[in-house]
C-alpha positions as CSV (number, residue, x, y, z in Angstrom):
1,X,-25.4,-18.3,-2.9
2,X,-24.2,-19.3,-6.3
3,X,-20.5,-19.0,-7.5
4,X,-19.9,-18.9,-11.3
5,X,-16.4,-19.2,-12.7
6,X,-15.8,-16.5,-15.3
7,X,-13.0,-15.1,-17.4
8,X,-12.2,-11.4,-16.9
9,X,-9.9,-9.1,-18.8
10,X,-8.5,-8.6,-22.3
11,X,-8.0,-11.4,-24.9
12,X,-4.2,-10.8,-24.3
13,X,-4.5,-11.2,-20.5
14,X,-7.5,-13.4,-19.6
15,X,-7.9,-13.7,-15.9
16,X,-9.8,-16.3,-13.7
17,X,-12.6,-14.9,-11.7
18,X,-15.7,-15.7,-9.7
19,X,-19.1,-14.1,-10.0
20,X,-20.9,-14.6,-6.7
21,X,-24.6,-14.3,-6.8
22,X,-27.3,-14.4,-4.0
23,X,-29.9,-17.1,-4.1
24,X,-33.4,-16.7,-5.6
25,X,-32.8,-13.6,-7.8
26,X,-36.2,-12.4,-9.2
27,X,-35.1,-9.0,-10.2
28,X,-31.7,-7.3,-11.0
29,X,-29.4,-7.2,-8.0
30,X,-26.6,-4.7,-7.0
31,X,-23.1,-5.9,-7.6
32,X,-19.7,-5.0,-6.4
33,X,-16.4,-5.1,-8.4
34,X,-13.4,-5.8,-6.1
35,X,-10.1,-4.1,-6.8
36,X,-6.8,-5.3,-5.2
37,X,-4.3,-3.6,-3.2
38,X,-0.7,-3.4,-4.3
39,X,1.4,-6.3,-5.4
40,X,0.2,-9.4,-7.2
41,X,-2.8,-11.2,-5.6
42,X,-5.2,-13.8,-6.5
43,X,-9.0,-13.3,-6.8
44,X,-9.6,-13.7,-3.1
45,X,-6.8,-11.1,-2.4
46,X,-5.1,-13.9,-0.2
47,X,-2.4,-12.6,2.2
48,X,-1.1,-15.2,4.5
49,X,-4.1,-16.9,6.0
50,X,-6.5,-14.1,5.1
51,X,-8.9,-14.0,2.2
52,X,-10.6,-10.6,2.4
53,X,-12.3,-10.5,-1.0
54,X,-13.7,-14.1,-0.5
55,X,-15.1,-13.1,2.8
56,X,-16.6,-9.9,1.5
57,X,-18.2,-11.7,-1.5
58,X,-19.8,-14.5,0.4
59,X,-21.0,-12.2,3.1
60,X,-22.5,-9.7,0.8
61,X,-24.4,-12.6,-1.1
62,X,-26.2,-13.2,2.1
63,X,-27.5,-9.7,1.9
64,X,-28.7,-10.1,-1.7
65,X,-25.6,-8.4,-3.3
66,X,-23.6,-10.0,-6.1
67,X,-19.9,-9.4,-6.6
68,X,-17.1,-10.1,-9.1
69,X,-13.7,-10.8,-8.1
70,X,-10.7,-11.9,-10.3
71,X,-6.9,-12.6,-10.2
72,X,-4.9,-9.4,-10.5
73,X,-3.1,-9.3,-13.9
74,X,0.3,-9.3,-12.4
75,X,-0.5,-12.4,-10.4
76,X,-0.8,-14.4,-13.5
77,X,1.2,-12.4,-16.1
78,X,3.8,-10.4,-14.1
79,X,6.8,-11.9,-15.7
80,X,5.3,-11.4,-19.2
81,X,4.4,-7.8,-18.4
82,X,7.9,-7.0,-17.0
83,X,9.5,-8.3,-20.1
84,X,7.6,-5.8,-22.1
85,X,9.4,-2.9,-20.5
86,X,7.8,-2.2,-17.2
87,X,4.4,-2.3,-15.7
88,X,2.0,0.7,-15.6
89,X,-0.9,1.2,-13.2
90,X,-3.4,1.3,-16.1
91,X,-2.3,-2.1,-17.5
92,X,-1.9,-3.6,-14.1
93,X,-5.2,-2.6,-12.5
94,X,-7.4,-0.1,-14.3
95,X,-8.1,-1.9,-17.6
96,X,-9.4,-5.0,-15.8
97,X,-11.6,-3.2,-13.4
98,X,-13.2,-1.3,-16.2
99,X,-13.6,-4.6,-18.2
100,X,-15.2,-6.2,-15.2
101,X,-17.7,-3.4,-14.8
102,X,-18.6,-3.7,-18.5
103,X,-19.0,-7.4,-18.0
104,X,-21.5,-7.0,-15.3
105,X,-23.5,-4.4,-17.2
106,X,-24.2,-7.1,-19.9
107,X,-25.7,-9.5,-17.2
108,X,-29.5,-9.1,-17.0
109,X,-29.3,-10.3,-13.4
110,X,-27.3,-7.3,-12.3
111,X,-28.5,-3.8,-11.5
112,X,-26.4,-1.0,-10.0
113,X,-22.7,-1.6,-9.9
114,X,-20.2,-0.3,-7.3
115,X,-16.5,-0.5,-7.1
116,X,-14.9,-1.7,-3.9
117,X,-11.1,-0.8,-3.9
118,X,-8.9,-2.1,-1.1
119,X,-5.7,-0.3,-0.1
120,X,-4.1,0.8,-3.5
121,X,-7.3,-0.3,-5.2
122,X,-9.1,2.3,-2.9
123,X,-6.6,4.9,-3.9
124,X,-7.3,4.1,-7.7
125,X,-11.1,3.7,-7.4
126,X,-12.0,7.3,-8.2
127,X,-9.7,7.2,-11.3
128,X,-11.1,3.9,-12.4
129,X,-14.6,5.3,-12.1
130,X,-13.6,8.3,-14.3
131,X,-11.8,6.3,-16.9
132,X,-14.6,4.1,-17.9
133,X,-15.8,2.2,-14.7
134,X,-18.8,4.6,-14.6
135,X,-19.9,3.0,-11.3
136,X,-23.0,3.9,-9.3
137,X,-20.9,4.4,-6.1
138,X,-17.4,4.0,-4.8
139,X,-16.2,2.0,-1.7
140,X,-12.7,2.9,-0.6
141,X,-11.4,0.4,1.9
142,X,-8.2,1.3,3.8
143,X,-7.1,3.7,1.0
144,X,-5.0,6.8,1.2
145,X,-4.8,10.2,-0.4
146,X,-1.0,10.3,0.0
147,X,1.3,9.2,-2.8
148,X,3.5,6.1,-2.5
149,X,6.6,8.2,-1.6
150,X,4.8,9.6,1.4
151,X,3.3,6.3,2.5
152,X,6.7,4.5,2.2
153,X,8.5,7.2,4.2
154,X,6.1,6.7,7.1
155,X,6.3,2.9,6.8
156,X,10.1,2.8,6.6
157,X,10.3,5.3,9.6
158,X,8.1,3.0,11.7
159,X,10.2,0.0,10.7
160,X,13.3,1.7,11.6
161,X,12.1,2.8,15.0
162,X,11.2,-0.7,15.8
163,X,14.6,-2.3,14.6
164,X,18.1,-2.4,16.1
165,X,21.5,-3.7,15.6
166,X,22.5,-5.2,12.2
167,X,19.0,-5.5,11.2
168,X,18.5,-1.8,11.4
169,X,21.6,-1.1,9.6
170,X,20.6,-3.3,6.6
171,X,17.1,-1.7,6.7
172,X,18.6,1.8,6.6
173,X,20.7,0.9,3.5
174,X,17.6,-0.6,1.8
175,X,15.4,2.3,2.6
176,X,17.9,4.8,1.3
177,X,18.2,2.9,-2.0
178,X,14.5,2.7,-2.5
179,X,13.8,6.3,-1.6
180,X,16.5,7.6,-3.9
181,X,14.4,6.5,-6.8
182,X,11.8,9.0,-5.9
183,X,14.2,12.0,-6.0
184,X,12.8,14.7,-8.4
185,X,10.4,12.1,-9.7
186,X,7.7,14.4,-10.8
187,X,10.2,16.8,-12.6
188,X,12.2,14.2,-14.6
189,X,11.0,13.0,-18.0
190,X,8.8,9.9,-18.4
191,X,11.7,8.3,-20.3
192,X,14.2,8.9,-17.4
193,X,11.5,7.6,-14.9
194,X,11.4,4.4,-17.0
195,X,15.1,3.8,-16.6
196,X,14.9,3.9,-12.8
197,X,14.1,0.4,-11.4
198,X,12.0,-0.1,-8.4
199,X,11.6,-3.9,-8.4
200,X,9.5,-6.8,-9.6
201,X,9.2,-5.5,-13.2
202,X,8.2,-2.0,-12.0
203,X,10.0,1.2,-12.9
204,X,9.6,4.6,-11.3
205,X,7.4,5.6,-14.1
206,X,4.8,3.5,-12.4
207,X,4.6,6.0,-9.5
208,X,5.2,9.1,-11.7
209,X,2.2,8.2,-13.8
210,X,0.0,7.3,-10.9
211,X,0.8,10.7,-9.3
212,X,-0.6,12.5,-12.4
213,X,-4.0,11.3,-11.6
214,X,-4.6,12.2,-7.9
215,X,-7.6,10.7,-6.1
216,X,-8.4,14.0,-4.2
217,X,-9.0,15.8,-7.5
218,X,-11.5,13.2,-8.6
219,X,-13.2,12.9,-5.2
220,X,-13.7,16.6,-4.4
221,X,-15.8,16.9,-7.6
222,X,-17.5,13.5,-7.2
223,X,-21.3,13.6,-6.6
224,X,-21.7,9.9,-6.5
225,X,-22.2,8.0,-3.1
226,X,-18.8,7.4,-1.5
227,X,-18.1,5.1,1.4
228,X,-14.8,5.4,3.3
229,X,-13.8,2.5,5.6
230,X,-10.8,1.8,7.7
231,X,-9.7,-0.1,10.7
232,X,-8.1,1.9,13.6
233,X,-5.3,-0.7,14.0
234,X,-4.2,-0.4,10.3
235,X,-0.4,0.1,10.3
236,X,-0.1,0.3,6.6
237,X,-2.5,3.1,6.0
238,X,-3.0,5.0,9.1
239,X,-6.4,6.2,10.4
240,X,-5.0,9.3,12.1
241,X,-3.4,10.2,8.8
242,X,-5.4,8.6,5.9
243,X,-9.0,8.3,7.3
244,X,-8.6,11.8,8.7
245,X,-7.6,13.2,5.4
246,X,-10.7,11.7,3.6
247,X,-13.0,13.2,6.3
248,X,-11.3,16.6,5.8
249,X,-11.5,16.5,1.9
250,X,-15.1,15.3,2.0
251,X,-16.3,17.4,4.9
252,X,-19.9,18.7,4.4
253,X,-20.5,16.5,1.3
254,X,-23.7,14.7,1.8
255,X,-22.7,11.9,-0.6
256,X,-19.9,10.8,1.8
257,X,-20.2,8.1,4.4
258,X,-17.5,7.1,6.9
259,X,-16.9,4.0,9.0
260,X,-13.9,3.6,11.3
261,X,-13.6,0.1,13.0
262,X,-12.2,-0.4,16.4
263,X,-9.4,-2.9,16.7
264,X,-9.5,-3.9,12.9
265,X,-6.4,-4.1,10.9
266,X,-5.6,-3.3,7.2
267,X,-7.7,-6.3,6.1
268,X,-10.6,-5.5,8.3
269,X,-10.1,-8.5,10.6
270,X,-9.3,-8.2,14.4
271,X,-5.7,-7.0,14.9
272,X,-3.1,-9.1,16.7
273,X,-0.1,-6.9,16.5
274,X,0.1,-3.1,16.3
275,X,3.5,-2.8,14.6
276,X,4.4,-2.8,10.9
277,X,7.6,-4.7,11.9
278,X,5.3,-7.6,12.7
279,X,3.4,-7.4,9.4
280,X,4.3,-10.9,8.2
281,X,3.1,-12.4,11.5
282,X,0.0,-10.3,11.5
283,X,-1.5,-12.1,8.5
284,X,-0.5,-15.7,9.5
285,X,-3.4,-16.4,11.7
286,X,-6.7,-17.3,10.1
287,X,-9.4,-14.7,10.8
288,X,-12.5,-13.6,8.9
289,X,-14.2,-10.3,8.3
290,X,-17.0,-9.7,10.7
291,X,-20.7,-9.3,10.0
292,X,-20.7,-5.7,11.2
293,X,-18.4,-4.6,8.4
294,X,-20.3,-6.6,5.8
295,X,-23.6,-5.3,7.0
296,X,-22.4,-1.7,6.9
297,X,-21.5,-2.2,3.2
298,X,-24.7,-3.9,2.3
299,X,-26.9,-1.3,4.0
300,X,-25.0,1.6,2.4
301,X,-25.5,-0.1,-1.1
302,X,-29.1,-0.5,-0.6
303,X,-29.6,3.1,0.5
304,X,-27.2,4.6,-2.1
């Protein structure tokens, strides 16, 4: 395995990245572009003691598959982007993923190129493909067909049900304030949505714009190979809601493959807790993605 440090992104927002290559390349090898979940994140998608993208990259290289991962734009330039008047999904995620795909196409060592989007990255993967990614296949890891308002409602309800006393009272106030921003979001003007603050340099226009490009509309017309993956102990995107929705949408489509993993969490490592209230603790213990998950991706790519 060889790891090359590269620069990904636009001249205005250059991002540190790593191109991981298998050993002894004699002909073009398939490659994966990794796309982060929500929030700012480094190229390894580090959360607590977990590094999902690093695990995937190194594991896939052993199966003869290259990959490109890079720091998310808001990880390095979040403050700069926020000062310009609010962050959009296109600026935060889509542009760099398309740039990464184009970068790999110029590398003679690379053959077919796939997108592997995790969480929000999985939600955006069909749009990224349609807006210039032009991938040979889509890997959606712990994604959702719901919008952010629907996801947050369920997450807050779970947290409130697991809280009590003053902690619950504070959480109720915070929840009400956040959810108020979503009121009539799809019917108000873009200008008004840009005046509603969400936090961390994000306005409600971020979610309004995202809702205008629904993943289900792209996926139901997609003829490319699609791999849907999720852990059954995921308390951020729920298997009984989200994985089930993908299966229903893509039912009967021969291009769709599904893998649901027993006792794995949102980051595809063994779960410790089964409650979103314990989310911070869930990611503090170092664990790594198992070979069974990596092998499933590798075999799917080779057969796609």
